[in-house]
C-alpha positions as CSV (number, residue, x, y, z in Angstrom):
1,X,27.3,6.9,33.0
2,X,25.2,4.9,31.7
3,X,26.6,1.5,29.6
4,X,25.2,-2.1,28.3
5,X,27.5,-5.0,29.1
6,X,26.9,-8.2,28.0
7,X,28.3,-10.7,30.1
8,X,28.8,-14.5,30.6
9,X,28.3,-16.1,34.0
10,X,30.1,-19.1,33.5
11,X,28.7,-23.0,33.5
12,X,27.4,-23.0,36.9
13,X,29.7,-22.3,39.8
14,X,30.3,-18.6,41.1
15,X,33.9,-19.4,41.2
16,X,34.1,-19.7,37.1
17,X,33.0,-16.2,37.3
18,X,35.6,-13.7,36.1
19,X,36.6,-10.9,38.1
20,X,35.6,-8.8,35.4
21,X,31.7,-9.6,35.2
22,X,31.4,-9.9,38.9
23,X,32.7,-6.1,39.2
24,X,30.0,-5.3,36.0
25,X,27.2,-7.0,38.3
26,X,28.8,-4.8,41.1
27,X,28.1,-1.6,39.5
28,X,24.7,-2.5,37.3
29,X,21.3,-0.9,38.6
30,X,19.5,-3.7,36.2
31,X,20.1,-7.0,35.2
32,X,18.4,-8.8,32.3
33,X,18.0,-12.0,31.5
34,X,16.5,-15.7,31.1
35,X,14.7,-16.5,34.5
36,X,17.2,-19.3,35.6
37,X,20.4,-17.1,35.0
38,X,19.0,-13.7,36.3
39,X,18.2,-15.5,39.5
40,X,22.3,-16.7,39.4
41,X,22.8,-13.2,40.4
42,X,22.6,-12.1,43.9
43,X,19.8,-9.9,44.8
44,X,20.9,-6.2,46.5
45,X,19.8,-2.8,47.0
46,X,19.7,-0.4,43.9
47,X,19.9,-3.7,41.6
48,X,16.7,-4.3,39.6
49,X,16.6,-8.0,38.1
50,X,14.4,-8.2,35.4
51,X,13.9,-11.8,34.2
52,X,12.0,-13.5,30.9
53,X,11.3,-16.6,29.1
54,X,13.8,-18.4,27.3
55,X,12.5,-17.4,23.6
56,X,12.2,-13.6,24.0
57,X,16.1,-13.1,23.4
58,X,15.1,-9.8,20.9
59,X,12.4,-8.0,23.6
60,X,14.8,-8.4,26.1
61,X,17.8,-7.1,24.0
62,X,15.5,-4.3,23.1
63,X,14.2,-3.5,26.5
64,X,18.1,-3.7,27.6
65,X,19.1,-1.1,25.2
66,X,16.1,1.4,26.0
67,X,16.9,1.1,29.7
68,X,20.9,2.1,28.8
69,X,19.5,4.8,26.5
70,X,17.1,6.1,29.6
71,X,20.8,6.4,31.6
72,X,21.1,3.1,33.5
73,X,24.0,0.6,33.6
74,X,22.6,-2.6,32.4
75,X,24.0,-6.0,32.8
76,X,22.6,-9.1,30.2
77,X,23.4,-12.1,31.5
78,X,23.8,-15.6,29.4
79,X,25.3,-18.7,30.9
80,X,28.4,-20.0,29.9
81,X,30.1,-16.8,27.0
82,X,27.5,-14.5,25.8
83,X,29.0,-14.8,22.3
84,X,28.6,-18.2,21.9
85,X,24.5,-19.1,21.3
86,X,23.8,-16.4,23.3
87,X,22.6,-13.0,24.3
88,X,25.5,-11.1,22.2
89,X,24.1,-11.7,19.3
90,X,20.9,-11.3,19.9
91,X,21.4,-7.5,21.4
92,X,23.5,-6.6,18.1
93,X,20.9,-7.8,16.1
94,X,18.5,-5.6,18.2
95,X,20.7,-2.8,17.7
96,X,20.8,-3.2,14.0
97,X,17.6,-3.0,13.2
98,X,16.3,-0.6,16.1
99,X,16.7,3.1,17.2
100,X,19.5,5.1,15.5
101,X,20.4,6.7,19.2
102,X,21.0,3.0,20.5
103,X,24.4,2.7,18.2
104,X,26.0,5.9,20.3
105,X,25.5,3.5,23.9
106,X,28.8,2.5,25.4
107,X,28.2,-1.3,24.8
108,X,30.7,-4.2,25.6
109,X,31.0,-8.0,25.7
110,X,32.4,-9.5,28.5
111,X,33.3,-12.9,28.0
112,X,32.7,-16.0,30.2
113,X,34.1,-19.6,30.6
114,X,31.8,-21.5,28.1
115,X,30.5,-24.7,28.7
116,X,32.2,-26.3,26.1
117,X,35.6,-25.2,27.5
118,X,34.3,-26.2,30.8
119,X,33.4,-29.7,29.6
120,X,36.8,-30.0,27.5
121,X,39.2,-29.5,30.6
122,X,36.6,-31.6,32.9
123,X,37.4,-34.5,30.4
124,X,41.1,-33.7,29.5
125,X,42.0,-32.0,26.6
126,X,39.6,-32.9,23.8
127,X,39.3,-30.3,22.0
128,X,43.4,-29.7,21.6
129,X,43.6,-29.4,17.8
130,X,40.8,-28.5,15.3
131,X,37.4,-28.5,16.3
132,X,34.0,-26.9,15.3
133,X,31.0,-26.1,17.6
134,X,27.5,-27.0,16.5
135,X,23.8,-25.8,18.2
136,X,21.9,-29.0,17.5
137,X,18.3,-26.9,18.0
138,X,16.5,-26.5,15.2
139,X,14.5,-23.5,16.5
140,X,15.9,-20.9,14.6
141,X,17.5,-22.9,11.5
142,X,16.3,-25.9,9.5
143,X,17.1,-29.4,10.5
144,X,18.6,-30.0,7.2
145,X,21.3,-27.3,7.6
146,X,22.5,-29.2,11.1
147,X,22.7,-32.5,9.2
148,X,24.7,-30.9,6.2
149,X,27.1,-29.1,9.1
150,X,27.2,-32.5,10.9
151,X,28.4,-34.5,7.9
152,X,30.9,-32.0,6.7
153,X,32.1,-32.0,10.3
154,X,32.3,-35.7,10.2
155,X,34.2,-35.8,7.0
156,X,36.8,-33.3,7.7
157,X,37.5,-34.8,11.1
158,X,36.9,-32.3,13.2
159,X,36.2,-33.1,16.9
160,X,33.2,-31.5,17.7
161,X,31.3,-29.9,20.3
162,X,27.4,-30.0,20.5
163,X,25.2,-27.7,22.5
164,X,21.3,-28.2,23.0
165,X,21.2,-31.6,22.2
166,X,18.2,-32.8,23.3
167,X,15.0,-31.3,24.7
168,X,11.2,-32.3,25.5
169,X,10.2,-30.3,22.9
170,X,13.0,-32.3,20.2
171,X,13.3,-35.8,21.8
172,X,14.5,-36.8,18.2
173,X,16.7,-34.3,17.2
174,X,19.7,-36.3,19.1
175,X,18.8,-39.8,18.0
176,X,19.4,-38.5,14.0
177,X,22.7,-37.0,15.0
178,X,24.0,-40.2,16.5
179,X,22.6,-41.8,13.2
180,X,24.5,-39.2,11.0
181,X,27.6,-39.4,13.5
182,X,27.6,-43.5,13.0
183,X,27.3,-43.2,9.1
184,X,30.1,-41.0,8.6
185,X,32.7,-41.8,11.9
186,X,33.9,-45.1,13.2
187,X,31.5,-46.7,16.0
188,X,34.8,-46.4,18.1
189,X,34.9,-43.1,18.3
190,X,35.3,-41.2,21.7
191,X,31.9,-39.3,22.9
192,X,31.8,-37.5,26.2
193,X,28.9,-36.4,27.5
194,X,29.5,-33.4,30.2
195,X,26.4,-32.4,31.9
196,X,25.9,-29.7,34.6
197,X,29.6,-29.0,35.0
198,X,30.8,-27.2,37.8
199,X,27.3,-27.8,39.5
200,X,26.4,-30.1,42.0
201,X,24.7,-32.5,39.5
202,X,28.0,-32.8,37.5
203,X,28.3,-36.0,35.3
204,X,30.9,-37.1,32.7
205,X,30.8,-40.0,30.8
206,X,32.7,-41.3,28.4
207,X,31.5,-43.8,25.5
208,X,32.6,-45.4,22.4
209,X,30.2,-43.6,19.6
210,X,28.8,-47.1,18.9
211,X,27.4,-47.2,22.7
212,X,26.1,-44.0,22.7
213,X,22.3,-43.7,23.2
214,X,19.8,-40.6,22.9
215,X,18.9,-40.8,26.5
216,X,22.5,-39.9,27.4
217,X,21.6,-36.5,26.6
218,X,19.6,-33.6,27.6
219,X,19.8,-29.7,27.8
220,X,22.1,-29.5,30.6
221,X,24.4,-31.8,28.8
222,X,27.6,-30.8,26.7
223,X,28.3,-33.8,23.9
224,X,31.9,-33.9,22.8
225,X,33.0,-36.1,19.9
226,X,36.7,-36.7,19.2
227,X,38.5,-36.9,15.9
228,X,40.0,-39.9,14.3
229,X,43.0,-38.9,16.6
230,X,41.5,-38.4,19.5
231,X,42.5,-40.8,22.5
232,X,41.9,-42.3,25.8
233,X,44.3,-42.8,28.7
234,X,42.6,-45.4,31.0
235,X,43.8,-45.3,34.7
236,X,42.6,-45.8,38.2
237,X,40.3,-43.0,38.3
238,X,37.9,-41.4,35.2
239,X,39.8,-41.8,32.2
240,X,41.4,-39.0,30.3
241,X,40.5,-37.8,27.0
242,X,42.8,-35.6,24.5
243,X,43.4,-34.7,20.9
244,X,47.2,-34.7,20.0
245,X,48.6,-31.0,18.8
246,X,49.5,-32.7,15.8
247,X,48.1,-34.9,13.0
248,X,50.2,-37.8,11.8
């Protein structure tokens, strides 16, 4: 039987891929995704890997749906979780606008460990109370909307997790983000820079918001900003950061 499964490969380490996703990859005839993610799937007999550019999400989704419609077992891969700024939404956008027969396919979304949750776990529990998650890329939405959401989230005193903070093509976006946060938050607010979590290049850096600089983040960095309630526990090793379960 043919099917289409949209899966998350976790933040980087093979140990963070769920057994459910591993089983889907073992059964697949085709794997579709952004080239670096497809290359995380080991080649084997009977499996065809289809890698494409990062900005071809809809064409990638259409191709995957067409393969499944032709009777193949297709896995669409994302890093982290496929439903968090990843391929699940792209597949459903293509499905809604595409051929009627695509809607009859067996389609499943298999969750993965997101970069946000992996980074939070490495630092302690900074997302232990109410939080929000914002994609700082302005490729698919205007900067004005990003700034509005940043300000409202800060005013509501959410802890915040930021994806895609800074790239070579968007070098000033994170600088503007820090300016908004300094304008809305206390300079002693805790900010965590979690880079390449679960890989050999992993680094966790915890600083005060007032000491943060744009160069501390890149596209492999997940940034977490604490709320007013977030606390830092100093100890001989790396500090632990957590947000209490209750609000005073």
